[in-house]
C-alpha positions as CSV (number, residue, x, y, z in Angstrom):
1,X,43.0,-7.2,-10.8
2,X,39.6,-6.1,-11.5
3,X,38.5,-4.5,-15.0
4,X,35.4,-3.0,-12.6
5,X,36.1,0.6,-12.0
6,X,36.4,1.2,-8.1
7,X,33.5,3.5,-7.9
8,X,31.5,1.3,-9.5
9,X,32.6,-1.9,-7.5
10,X,32.0,0.1,-4.3
11,X,28.4,0.3,-5.4
12,X,25.8,-1.8,-3.1
13,X,25.2,-4.1,-6.1
14,X,23.3,-6.8,-3.7
15,X,20.5,-4.1,-3.6
16,X,21.2,-2.7,-6.7
17,X,21.1,-5.9,-8.6
18,X,17.4,-6.9,-7.5
19,X,16.3,-3.7,-8.2
20,X,17.1,-3.3,-11.4
21,X,15.3,-6.5,-12.1
22,X,12.6,-5.1,-10.2
23,X,12.3,-2.3,-12.3
24,X,12.7,-3.9,-15.6
25,X,10.3,-6.1,-15.1
26,X,7.7,-3.5,-14.0
27,X,8.7,-1.9,-17.6
28,X,7.3,-5.2,-18.9
29,X,3.9,-5.0,-17.2
30,X,3.6,-1.4,-17.8
31,X,4.5,-2.6,-21.9
32,X,1.1,-5.0,-21.5
33,X,-0.8,-2.6,-19.5
34,X,-0.6,0.1,-22.7
35,X,-1.9,-3.3,-25.0
36,X,1.7,-3.4,-26.1
37,X,3.0,-0.6,-26.5
38,X,6.2,1.5,-24.8
39,X,4.2,4.5,-25.1
40,X,2.8,6.0,-22.8
41,X,3.7,4.1,-19.6
42,X,6.9,2.0,-19.9
43,X,9.2,4.2,-21.7
44,X,8.8,7.0,-19.5
45,X,8.8,4.2,-16.2
46,X,12.4,3.6,-17.5
47,X,13.7,7.0,-18.1
48,X,12.1,8.0,-14.8
49,X,14.2,5.1,-12.8
50,X,17.2,6.4,-15.0
51,X,17.3,9.9,-14.1
52,X,16.2,9.2,-10.6
53,X,19.0,6.6,-10.0
54,X,21.6,9.6,-10.9
55,X,19.9,11.9,-8.2
56,X,20.7,8.6,-5.6
57,X,24.0,8.4,-6.7
58,X,24.6,12.0,-6.4
59,X,22.8,11.9,-2.8
60,X,25.8,9.0,-1.9
61,X,28.4,12.2,-1.9
62,X,26.6,13.4,0.7
63,X,28.6,13.7,4.3
64,X,26.7,13.1,7.4
65,X,27.3,16.8,8.5
66,X,25.5,18.0,5.7
67,X,22.3,15.8,5.9
68,X,22.3,16.9,9.2
69,X,22.1,20.6,8.5
70,X,19.7,20.5,5.6
71,X,16.8,18.1,7.4
72,X,15.2,21.2,8.9
73,X,15.4,23.3,5.9
74,X,14.0,20.4,4.0
75,X,11.4,19.6,6.1
76,X,10.5,23.5,6.3
77,X,10.3,24.1,2.0
78,X,7.8,20.6,1.6
79,X,6.0,22.0,4.5
80,X,5.6,25.1,2.5
81,X,5.0,23.6,-0.5
82,X,1.9,21.2,1.1
83,X,0.3,24.9,2.3
84,X,1.0,25.8,-1.6
85,X,-1.3,23.0,-2.6
86,X,-4.0,24.3,-0.4
87,X,-3.9,27.5,-2.5
88,X,-3.0,27.1,-6.1
89,X,-2.7,23.3,-6.4
90,X,-4.4,21.4,-9.2
91,X,-7.1,19.2,-8.7
92,X,-7.5,15.6,-9.7
93,X,-9.8,12.7,-9.1
94,X,-11.8,14.8,-6.7
95,X,-8.6,15.8,-4.5
96,X,-6.1,18.8,-4.6
97,X,-2.5,17.0,-4.4
98,X,-0.4,18.6,-7.2
99,X,1.8,21.5,-8.2
100,X,1.8,22.2,-12.0
101,X,5.5,22.7,-12.6
102,X,5.2,23.0,-16.7
103,X,7.4,19.8,-16.7
104,X,5.4,17.9,-14.3
105,X,2.8,17.4,-11.5
106,X,4.5,17.8,-8.5
107,X,2.8,16.0,-5.2
108,X,4.7,17.4,-2.6
109,X,2.8,14.9,0.2
110,X,4.6,12.6,-1.3
111,X,8.1,14.4,-0.7
112,X,6.7,14.8,3.1
113,X,7.3,10.8,3.6
114,X,11.1,11.0,3.1
115,X,11.3,14.9,4.7
116,X,9.6,13.8,7.9
117,X,11.6,10.8,8.9
118,X,15.2,12.8,7.9
119,X,13.5,15.5,10.4
120,X,12.7,12.9,13.1
121,X,16.3,11.0,12.5
122,X,17.6,15.0,13.2
123,X,15.8,15.8,16.0
124,X,16.3,12.4,17.7
125,X,19.7,12.4,16.6
126,X,20.3,15.7,18.7
127,X,18.2,15.0,21.8
128,X,20.3,13.3,24.6
129,X,19.1,9.5,25.1
130,X,17.8,10.3,28.7
131,X,15.1,12.8,27.6
132,X,13.9,10.3,24.5
133,X,11.6,8.7,27.3
134,X,9.9,12.2,28.1
135,X,7.6,14.7,26.7
136,X,11.1,16.5,25.1
137,X,10.8,13.1,23.1
138,X,7.3,13.0,22.5
139,X,5.8,16.5,22.0
140,X,8.3,17.8,19.5
141,X,8.3,14.8,17.3
142,X,4.6,14.6,17.6
143,X,4.1,18.6,16.1
144,X,6.8,17.7,12.9
145,X,4.4,14.5,12.1
146,X,1.0,16.1,12.9
147,X,1.2,19.4,11.4
148,X,1.9,17.9,7.8
149,X,-0.9,15.0,8.4
150,X,-3.5,17.6,8.9
151,X,-2.2,19.2,5.9
152,X,-2.6,16.1,3.6
153,X,-5.6,15.2,5.0
154,X,-7.3,18.7,3.8
155,X,-6.5,17.7,0.4
156,X,-8.2,15.2,1.2
157,X,-5.5,11.8,0.9
158,X,-5.8,9.4,3.8
159,X,-2.7,6.9,2.0
160,X,-0.6,9.5,2.2
161,X,-1.1,10.4,5.2
162,X,-1.2,7.1,7.2
163,X,2.1,6.7,5.0
164,X,3.7,9.6,7.0
165,X,2.1,8.6,10.3
166,X,4.0,4.9,10.1
167,X,7.3,5.9,8.8
168,X,7.3,9.1,11.7
169,X,6.0,6.4,14.5
170,X,8.8,4.0,13.4
171,X,11.0,6.6,13.6
172,X,9.9,7.3,16.9
173,X,9.9,3.7,18.4
174,X,13.1,3.3,17.0
175,X,14.3,6.3,18.9
176,X,13.2,4.6,22.3
177,X,10.3,6.3,23.2
178,X,8.5,3.3,25.8
179,X,6.6,1.2,24.2
180,X,3.4,1.3,26.6
181,X,3.0,5.0,24.9
182,X,2.6,3.2,21.5
183,X,0.2,0.9,23.2
184,X,-1.7,3.1,24.5
185,X,-2.3,5.0,21.4
186,X,-3.7,2.0,19.6
187,X,-6.0,1.5,22.7
188,X,-6.8,5.2,22.3
189,X,-7.2,4.7,18.1
190,X,-9.6,1.9,18.4
191,X,-11.5,3.5,20.7
192,X,-11.9,6.8,18.7
193,X,-12.3,4.5,15.1
194,X,-16.2,5.1,14.8
195,X,-16.0,8.5,15.7
196,X,-13.2,9.1,13.3
197,X,-15.3,7.0,10.6
198,X,-18.3,8.7,11.0
199,X,-16.7,12.4,11.4
200,X,-13.5,12.4,10.0
201,X,-13.7,10.4,7.0
202,X,-15.9,11.7,3.6
203,X,-18.2,10.0,2.0
204,X,-16.4,8.6,-0.6
205,X,-13.7,7.6,2.0
206,X,-16.6,5.9,4.4
207,X,-17.6,3.9,1.1
208,X,-14.1,2.5,0.5
209,X,-14.0,1.0,4.4
210,X,-17.4,-0.8,3.7
211,X,-16.5,-2.0,0.4
212,X,-13.4,-3.6,1.8
213,X,-15.6,-5.3,4.6
214,X,-18.1,-6.5,1.4
215,X,-17.0,-6.1,-1.6
216,X,-19.3,-8.1,-3.2
217,X,-22.2,-5.9,-2.0
218,X,-22.2,-3.7,-5.0
219,X,-19.9,-5.6,-7.3
220,X,-20.9,-3.1,-10.3
221,X,-20.5,0.6,-8.2
222,X,-18.1,1.0,-5.2
223,X,-16.9,-2.6,-5.1
224,X,-15.7,-2.9,-8.8
225,X,-12.4,-2.2,-8.3
226,X,-11.2,-4.9,-6.2
227,X,-13.8,-7.7,-7.4
228,X,-12.0,-6.7,-10.8
229,X,-8.5,-7.0,-9.3
230,X,-9.3,-10.5,-7.5
231,X,-10.4,-12.0,-11.0
232,X,-7.7,-10.5,-12.5
233,X,-5.3,-12.4,-9.9
234,X,-6.8,-15.4,-9.2
235,X,-7.2,-16.1,-13.0
236,X,-3.5,-16.0,-13.4
237,X,-3.4,-19.2,-11.5
238,X,0.2,-20.8,-10.9
239,X,2.2,-19.4,-14.5
240,X,-0.1,-16.7,-15.4
241,X,-1.9,-16.3,-19.3
242,X,1.2,-15.4,-20.8
243,X,3.3,-12.1,-21.6
244,X,0.6,-9.0,-22.8
245,X,-2.4,-11.9,-22.8
246,X,-4.2,-10.3,-19.9
247,X,-7.8,-9.7,-20.9
248,X,-9.1,-7.7,-17.8
249,X,-6.5,-5.2,-18.2
250,X,-6.5,-5.1,-22.6
251,X,-10.5,-5.2,-22.2
252,X,-10.3,-2.3,-19.4
253,X,-12.4,-4.5,-16.7
254,X,-9.3,-3.9,-14.5
255,X,-9.0,-0.2,-13.0
256,X,-5.9,1.9,-13.0
257,X,-3.9,-1.7,-14.4
258,X,-1.0,0.8,-14.8
259,X,-0.7,2.9,-11.6
260,X,-2.8,1.3,-8.3
261,X,-3.4,-2.3,-9.5
262,X,-0.6,-3.1,-11.7
263,X,0.2,-6.1,-9.1
264,X,-3.6,-7.5,-10.3
265,X,-1.9,-6.7,-14.2
266,X,1.1,-9.0,-13.6
267,X,-0.7,-11.8,-11.5
268,X,-3.0,-12.1,-14.6
269,X,-0.2,-12.7,-17.0
270,X,2.6,-14.2,-14.5
271,X,0.7,-16.5,-12.1
272,X,1.5,-16.9,-8.5
273,X,5.3,-17.0,-9.8
274,X,5.6,-13.7,-10.7
275,X,3.7,-12.5,-7.6
276,X,6.1,-14.5,-5.5
277,X,9.4,-12.6,-7.6
278,X,8.1,-9.2,-6.8
279,X,7.5,-10.1,-3.4
280,X,11.1,-12.0,-3.0
281,X,12.8,-9.0,-4.4
282,X,11.4,-7.0,-2.3
283,X,12.4,-8.9,0.6
284,X,16.0,-8.2,-0.4
285,X,15.8,-4.6,-0.7
286,X,14.2,-4.7,3.0
287,X,16.6,-6.9,4.5
288,X,19.7,-4.6,3.1
289,X,18.1,-1.7,4.4
290,X,17.8,-3.1,7.7
291,X,21.0,-4.3,7.3
292,X,22.5,-0.8,6.8
293,X,20.8,0.5,9.3
294,X,22.0,-2.1,11.8
295,X,25.9,-1.2,10.6
296,X,25.4,2.5,10.9
297,X,27.5,4.0,13.7
298,X,25.5,6.7,15.2
299,X,22.0,7.1,16.0
300,X,21.0,9.8,13.2
301,X,22.2,7.6,11.0
302,X,20.1,4.6,11.9
303,X,16.6,6.3,12.5
304,X,17.4,7.9,8.7
305,X,18.1,4.2,7.1
306,X,15.5,2.5,9.2
307,X,13.1,5.1,8.4
308,X,13.4,5.0,4.7
309,X,13.6,1.6,4.2
310,X,10.1,1.3,6.3
311,X,8.5,4.1,4.2
312,X,9.4,2.0,1.4
313,X,7.9,-1.1,3.5
314,X,4.4,0.8,3.8
315,X,4.0,1.4,0.0
316,X,4.3,-2.2,-0.5
317,X,2.3,-3.9,2.0
318,X,-0.1,-1.3,1.6
319,X,-1.0,-1.7,-2.1
320,X,-0.6,-5.8,-2.0
321,X,-3.0,-6.0,0.7
322,X,-5.3,-3.3,-0.9
323,X,-5.1,-5.5,-4.6
324,X,-6.1,-8.5,-2.6
325,X,-8.8,-7.1,-0.8
326,X,-7.2,-7.0,2.2
327,X,-6.9,-3.5,2.9
328,X,-9.8,-0.3,2.0
329,X,-8.3,1.0,-1.5
330,X,-6.5,3.9,-1.0
331,X,-4.8,5.0,-4.1
332,X,-0.8,3.6,-2.9
333,X,1.3,2.4,-5.9
334,X,3.5,-0.4,-5.9
335,X,7.2,0.9,-5.8
336,X,9.2,0.8,-8.6
337,X,7.0,-1.1,-10.6
338,X,3.5,1.3,-10.7
339,X,4.0,4.0,-13.5
340,X,3.9,7.6,-11.8
341,X,6.7,10.3,-11.4
342,X,5.8,11.6,-7.8
343,X,6.1,7.7,-6.3
344,X,9.2,6.8,-8.1
345,X,10.8,9.7,-7.4
346,X,10.1,9.4,-3.1
347,X,11.0,6.1,-3.2
348,X,14.2,6.6,-5.1
349,X,14.7,9.3,-2.6
350,X,14.8,6.5,0.0
351,X,17.2,4.3,-2.0
352,X,19.2,7.0,-2.3
353,X,19.4,7.9,1.1
354,X,20.1,4.0,2.1
355,X,22.8,3.9,-0.6
356,X,24.2,7.3,1.2
357,X,24.5,5.7,4.8
358,X,25.7,2.6,2.9
359,X,29.1,5.0,2.0
360,X,29.1,6.4,5.6
361,X,29.1,2.7,6.8
362,X,31.7,1.8,4.4
363,X,33.9,4.9,5.2
364,X,33.7,4.3,9.1
365,X,34.9,0.7,9.1
366,X,39.1,0.0,9.5
367,X,40.6,0.6,6.3
368,X,37.6,1.4,4.9
369,X,37.8,5.0,3.3
370,X,36.7,5.9,0.6
371,X,36.9,8.7,-1.9
């Protein structure tokens, strides 16, 4: 006889356990990034996670029919919010990305990442399999992706627009679109990349690309961020300098030590071992998410779970590559570790969707009916 209540025991603790460790570790890093104080970053980080974890738990109660019915309306509402940003959005860091709700600054482009995955999963879930490798499977899905991408690029926010493209493209790939179409798109992208660089990017975005290619060319100017990040990561060695002993962040050499460059803050104090711990936890979460997609019984659930997993993966991959100088600085935070309300909300929506599909899978197993 178990003393653990059945609703608690049914939760996917193989994912939630590592996630709780990751968020707790992130709170310690943010505690150090604020100079040894729970305010203003660590405490709010934990509170936000608790609130959004409750939201994710509520999401597991939704039925497949309800989620499919809400897919397109959710997409339209978030699209409207993106248009609203262009009209009355708040400025910050040279970009117009936020809506001031009073109690928080909402970044609608973050919500579009899971919204576009949900809409595409509904689209391909309803589309007959025989129509997928045709223009009927390509053009409507392309429109669903490109409209929000265009609105986000206007803000401008290159990183988020790429995340929307990546998540949407993965759903299209998983749905069964011909591989040659993606190869042709990649070839076209390679040909058009120089034109996009000179005519499509803002001057500051061009500088980011040039800095990525040669950060030492201007180490005190445009290359300052990535140079200091590499110094922080390298100085941590194998075991790090010790908790709350990071000089790069404490002496304000490392920019944005609590958001975009939080991994560098962590690596300086916890070293290579701390970095590998974070990567290992993310690997466990990704493996679980892909397993949820594999075990799903219908195309909608499979695509929804795979798309949400890849959305989190994009955050992680780009942030880690960015802080190590393997990708341009695009302002993407590290999930569950960086401080930021919109980012935490987006990633917890993805986790909630995965928990929801996980519950659907359990319910559909023989003898697996849950209440």
